[in-house]
N, C-alpha and C positions, 0 to 999 in steps of 0.2 A: 510370264506370270510373276506376280509380285513375290518377293522373298520374305521369309520370316525374320523379324528382327532378331539379332544374335542373343539379346537378353531373353527374350521369350523362349528361344530354343533351349538356352541353359537352364530355365526353370522347368521346362518340359523334361529335360534330361534328368534333372533331380527327382522328378516324379513324386513319390510319396515320401522320400527322404526329407529330413528337416532342412528347411531353407533359413528360416529365422526362429530364433528361440528367445522368448521374452517372458520373464516372470515365471519360469518353469513350463511355460506352454510353447510347444513347437508347431510352427506352421510349414507345411510341405510347398514344394516349388508349384505343385498344381493348386495348392490351396491360395497361395498369393495370385495366380493367374485368375482363379476364380473370384477373387475380391475379398477373401477372408482378411480381416484386419486384426492384427494382434494388438493388445493393449499397450498403453505407454506413448509418449510423444514421439520418439524416434521410430518405433515400429509402425506407428500410423503414417508417419511421414513417408516411410519406405514403401509401405503398401500403396499409398497414393501415387507415388512416382512409378511404381510398377504399372499401375492401372493407366497412367497417362501415357507411358512409354509404349504399352501394348497397342495404344490407339494411334500412334504416330504412323504416318505414311513411311514408306521404306527409306527415302532419301533423308527424311528428318530423323528417323531412328538411327541411321549410319552416322549422321553428324553428332547425334547426341552420345553414341556409343564410343566415339574417338576418344573422349576424356576418360571414359570408364576403362577402355583398354590400356590407357597410360597407367592409371592406378592398379589395374589387374597385374600389369607389368612390374610394378613396384612391389606387389604382394607376393609375386613369384609363383613357384610350381605347387600343385596340390601335394598332400591334403592341406586345406586351409579351414581352420575353425577360428574365426575372427571375433574376438570380444572387443566391441566398440563402446568405449567409455566416454562418449561425447554427449553434450546437449544437442538439441535439434539445430543443426545447421546444414547448409547445402553440401558442405565438404563432408560431413558425417555421412549424409545419405549417398553421396558419390562413392565413398569408400565401401559402404554396405552393398551398393549395387555392383561395384567392381568385384567384390567377393563372390556374389551370386553369378556374375559373368564367368568368373573363373571356376565355378563348380564348387565353391565352398559354402560354409554355413556361418550365418551371422548370429553371434550372441550378443543380445543388446544388454549392456550393463547399465548401472545407475550411477552417474557422476556425483550424486548427492550423497551416497553411502560413505561410510567410514572406510578409511584405507584397509582395515583388516577384513571387512566384508567384501571389498572389491577383489582382494587377493584370493578370498575363499572361492568367489565366483569364477575367476580366472583358472584356478586349479581344477575346480569341478567340471569346468568345460573343456578340460585338457587343451586349452587354446594354444594354438600355434602362432597366432598373430594377436597383437593388442594395439589399439589406437586410442589415444586420448590427448587431452590438452597437456602441454608441458608442464603447467601449474599443478597438475594432478600426478604427473610422473615422479617429480623429485621427492615428495612426501612418500609415495607409494614404494619407491625404491629404497628408503631409508627406514622402513618399518621394523622395529625391533624383532618381531616374530616373523620375518619374510622367509627364513630358512625352513620353517615348519611346514610351509606350503610347497606342494609338488608342482614345480613350474618347468620341469624338464622337457615338456613339449614345446615350450616358447621359443620360437625362431627369431621373430621380428617385431620390434616395437616402434610404431610411428607416433611421434609426439608432434603437436602443433602449437606453435608459439613463437615468441621473438628469438633471436639468435642466442643459443644457450652457452653458458660458461663451460669451458672444458672440464672443470673439476666436477660439475654436476653430471656430465656426460660420462666420465670415467667411473664415477661412483654407481651410476645407474647400470652401466655394462657389467661391471664386477658383481653387482648385486643380482641382476637377472640373468646373466649369461646368455644374452641374446644380442642380435644386431640391432642397433639404434639408428632410425632414420628421422631426421629432423625435417618437418615440413614447416616452412615459413608461414606465419599467421596469414591467412588469406585476406587479400585486399576486399573490402567491403564496398557495397554500392555508396556508402557514405564517403568512404575514402576517394573513390573515383569521382564523385560529385564535387568534393572538395577540390580536387586537382583541377576539374573542368572550370570551377568558379574562379580559382586563383588564376588560371590561364586566361579566363575571359577577363578579369580584373586588369592583368597586365596589358592585354590587348586595348582595353579601354584607356588606360592611362597613356599607352603610346598614341592612341588616336586623338586624345584630348590635349596632348603636349602642346600643339602649336597654339592654343588659345592662352596659354600662359607666357608667351614670348614677350619680352620686354617689361613685365611685371615683376617687381621686386618686393621683398618683405617691407623694406623702408617706405616704399610708395603706398602700399596698401595700409601701413600703420599710420602714415601721415593723413591719408585721406579719412580713415576712420576717426581719428582724434578731430579733425576739422568738422567733419559731419555731426559727430556727436555734441561738440560744443555749440554749433549752430542751432541743432534741434532743441538742446536744453535752454538757450537763450530765448528762443521763440516760444517756448511753453511758459517760462517764467515772465515774460513780457506780456503774454496773453492775460495771465492772471493779474499781474500788477496793474493792468490798464483798469481793472475793476476796483483799485484801492486796497487790495490786500497783499500780504507778504512783502510790504515795502518797508517795514520797521523791524530790524533784528531784535529789538527789545520786546515786541509783543508776539504773544502766541496766539494762533488761530486754530479752533478745532476745525476738522474737516467740514463738518456740517455748516459752519458759518463761511467758509471759503465757498463752499458750493452755492450757499444762498446769496452772498454778496455778488458773486459772479454771474448769478441768475442762470446756472447750469440746469438744463432740462433733465428730467429723471432718465431719459435714455442715454444722455451723455455722462452721467455721474460715474459709471465704470471707468470711462476713458480718463476723466480729470483725476479720479483716485489713483490711477496708474502715474498720471503726471507727477503728482505729489510724492509718491514713492520713489520714482526715478530721480526727482530733483533732490530729494533728501539723501538718496544713496550716493549721488555724485556730488554733493557738497555745496550746492547752490542755495539750498535752504537747510535748516536743521529741524530735526523732530525730537520732541521731548515727551516724556510720559505725562499726561494731563489727568491721571486718575480716572474717576468714573466717566468723565466726558470724553476719554479716549485720547489719542495722541495730539500734542499741540505742535503746529508748524510755525516756525519763526522765519521771517524773510531774510533776505540777503541782497547784496547789491546786484543790480541787473541792468540791462541796457535802458537808457533813459528815453530813448526815442526809436520810432521805428527805422530810422536811418541807421541807427547803431546796430539793430537786429540784421538789416540787410548787409552791413559791412561784415558780420560774422560769417556769412555764407560765402563771401568771396574766395577765401583760401580753399574751401571744399570744392568750389566750382573749378578752380584752377587745377587742383590735383586730379579731380575726376576727369577733366577734359584732357589729360595728359595720357590718353590710351586706356582708361579704365573700363569706360562703358558708355552707352548712348546719352546724349544730352537730355533727352526726354525724361528719362527715369529721375534724374536729379531736379530737373525743372518742375516735375508733378509735386516733389515734396515741398519746394520752396513756394509754390503757388497755394498749396493746401495750408501751409503755415500761415499766410496771410489771411485765409479764411476762417482760422480757428475761433476768433472772438464772435463771429456770427453764427458758426456751426454749434458751438456749446450752448449758445442761447436760444437756438431753435430758429434763428432768423434765416438760416440756410440749411437745406437738407445736405447731410454728409454724402460725399461721393463714395462709389464702391471702394471696398478696401483694396489696397495695392500690395504687391510683393515688396519686400525690403529693397532698397537701392542695391545693397551689396549683392543681392541675387542676380541683378542685371549684369553686374561684372562677372559673376561666375557662371552665367548661364550658358555661355558657349562651351565652356569647359565641362560643366556637369551634364549638359544636354548630349554633348558628343560622347562622353562616358556612358551615360545612361543608354543611348542608342546602342552603343557597342555591346553592352551587357545584354540587352534585349535581343540583339541579333545573335549573340553567343548562345542564349537560352533557346532560341529557335533552331539554331543549327544542331544543337546537342539533343534536341527532343526526339525521342525514339518511339513514341506512340503508346498505346495503340490508336487512341484518338487524337484529335487536333490539340495544339498547345493552346491552353486556355489562359488568356492574358487579361487582367483586371487593372484598368488604370483609373485610379481615384485622384482626379486633379480638378480642383474648383476653378482653375484659370483656363480650362477647356483643353487640357492635354499638352504635352511636349511634342512638338514636331518631329524630334529625332526619333522618337518611339514609333510613330506612324511610318516614317520612312524605313525604319528597321524592319517592321513587320510586312510591309508591301514587298519586301524582297523575297519573301517566301510564298509558296503557292497558297492561294486564298483559302482553299479547302483545309490546309494544314494549320491554320491559326484562327481562333476565335478571339476577338478583341472587344472586350466588354468596359463600359464606362460606369456601371453600377453593378452591385452584387445581385446574383439571381438564385442565391440559396444553395449553389454547389460549391466545390472546392476548385482552386486555380492553380495552375503550374507557376504562374508569375503574377505578383501584386505589386504594382507601381504606386506609390503614395508620396505626398508631400505633407509633412507634419504640420498641418494646420488644423483649426477647430473644424472646418468643413469637412476635410477628408476624414479625420479621425472620428468625427461624428457619424459619418456614413458607415465607416467600418464597424464602429461600435453598435450601430443600429442593426446591421446586418448579422453581427455575431450574438448580440444578447438581447436585441429588441428595445434597448433604451435610447440609444442616440444621444448619449451625453458625452461631450468632449471636456476633458479637464486640463489639458496641457501637460499632463504628467506621463512620461514614458512608461512608468511602471503600470499604468492603468490602460494606457490607450495601445501600447505595441501589442499585448495579447490579442486584442480585438483584431488587429491586422493579421497576426500569425494564424489565427483561427480560420481565416479565409483560404488558407493555403492547403494543398494537398501534401502528403509526406513526401519530402525531398524537394518541395517547391522553393522558390526564391522570392524574397521580399526586397525590392528596391526602393529604398527610403531616402527622400531628400528631407533633411532636417537642420534646424538652425543650431549651431553649436557655440554661437557667441551672440550677445545681446544686440538687437537691432533697434536703436533708439528711434529710428525714423518711423518705425510702426506707430509710435505714440502719435504721429500726426496722420498717417496715411492707412494705418492698419485697422483691423477689427478690434474693438476694445476687449474682445475676449480671446484674441489670438493666442496661439501656444507660446509658451515661454521658451526661450533658448535654454538648453542644457549642455554641459560639456559633452565632448564626444564620448568619454568613458562612460557617461551615464546612459546614453543611447546604447552603446554596446552591451552594458550590464543588463539592461532592460531586454534587449533582444536575446541575449543568452538565457536569461531566466524564463523567458517565454517559450523556449524550446528551439532555439537556433544555435546549434553547436560551433558554427562557423560564421564569423562577422568580419567583413573587410570593410575598409573606409577609404573613400577616394575624395579629394586628393589625400595623400598620405601625410603624417605628421611632418611639419618641417617645410612643406611646399608652400610658396608665397600664396597660392590660391586658397589654402586652408585657412589663412588669416582672415579671410572675407567672411568666415563664420557660416558658411553653407557647405555642408558635406553630404555626400552620397554614401549610404550604408547598403552594402550587398550582403544579405543573410540568407542562409540555407537552413530550412526546417529539417529535423531529424528524420531518419528513414531506417528500413531494415537492412540487415547485412546480406552479402552475396558471396558466391564462391570464389575460390582462387587457390594459390599454393604451388609448391614445388618441393621436392625431396632431396635431402642430403643424408649421408650415412656415417655411422661410426660402428665398427666391426667389434663384437664381442670376442672373448678368448675362447 
């Protein structure tokens, strides 16, 4: 025959005697078993746990009571009149249930009251036990009127918090005349999730290490300088072929440049970005033109197409020295030759391409991303399947698919578009397409701005509490996108700005791969692994200080 859970038996033995006292109202052991719910947050949580416990099968009840027996052992022998001065936490409920298991009475105090009122309540209850956060104990034990309260029945004080200072412990023991037991502040679900995320990030770094072999910081910097120089030369030459920006003494309004170069309306945003980049990098100058807007003054540029081709040679040589596949850089060079026809509408623009540096970083970032997804799947504990949303306009990262197929199919839901529900993992690339999709799902607007402060919250809102956002984002300017990218694509931001935006959006933990100082980080493509906040969970362990 099934056995009765020990906690239920203890409440039955209490019978009509008080089990929980809250706001002057006493609930008996039988009352708790019948579902009577006392007022207040902690009493209600206690009553709810009693009802849940009473419905457990015997094996599950015995497992749940193992922890309660530990705390009952800490509380000691009866009689126990336990004043619990905690906010609603799992540990506070455990301590109260352990009191009931030991045949004692729980007095639910108010942690928001003034210390004088709390002392009055402890004295009125003739409490033998008191548990409270350490932050409440120290001011309570230093109250000027403490000796006016009869605390002679008090035997044990459990305080929960960080490791205490010895002077605080001695003062509290002298003032209260009771044994002090320190309970380390319990680990929370958030702390455990942070540990898992950091461990997964370390595993991802170890797995991706091989992709950085032979690549040095000097190698990456040299390639970047050669690539940017060639891109800017191609942009300036394209405009100068139309007869603009050739004379440093003459200033051109943007509208005149666009009209003279016969730029189509669809390509005007792209060419406006060219002018901004050329001015910022010193190939042309920008001056205030008053009501007509800024004036752009030309500068020396390549005089012939052959000169433009020559500027590509150093970039090709450093790229071919083990950085990435030749096709990625060839795409940029060929598209640069097509620019005069594209901006005038003679040729249709090709689909936007990812920046060249991402091709160099893809092996590293893809391996790291796959390892983080695999870690998320392995850590998932249910009750439903792991819900993964992969927002990638380029068709998805193969490493993600490989990581997910390693799990039983029924344990993972892999989505490529939002379905209105929350996800355990969201994978996104910071581009206008991906963030517009997220913004549309979260707000219904579908507007992408390229600003982390506006677009990160839309991605975070797709996550369930405790979920992970794995975000690939540009952290350095990618000038080749002026040739091959979307005219409205996201602007690169420093890693610190992405981290700040993620934190502000509700992600208390943000890790960055590769780490600062790694040669691969100089490619300007980083993977941010962020965790959304969640509720606390139980934990702890007790240590004692003896009163005199």
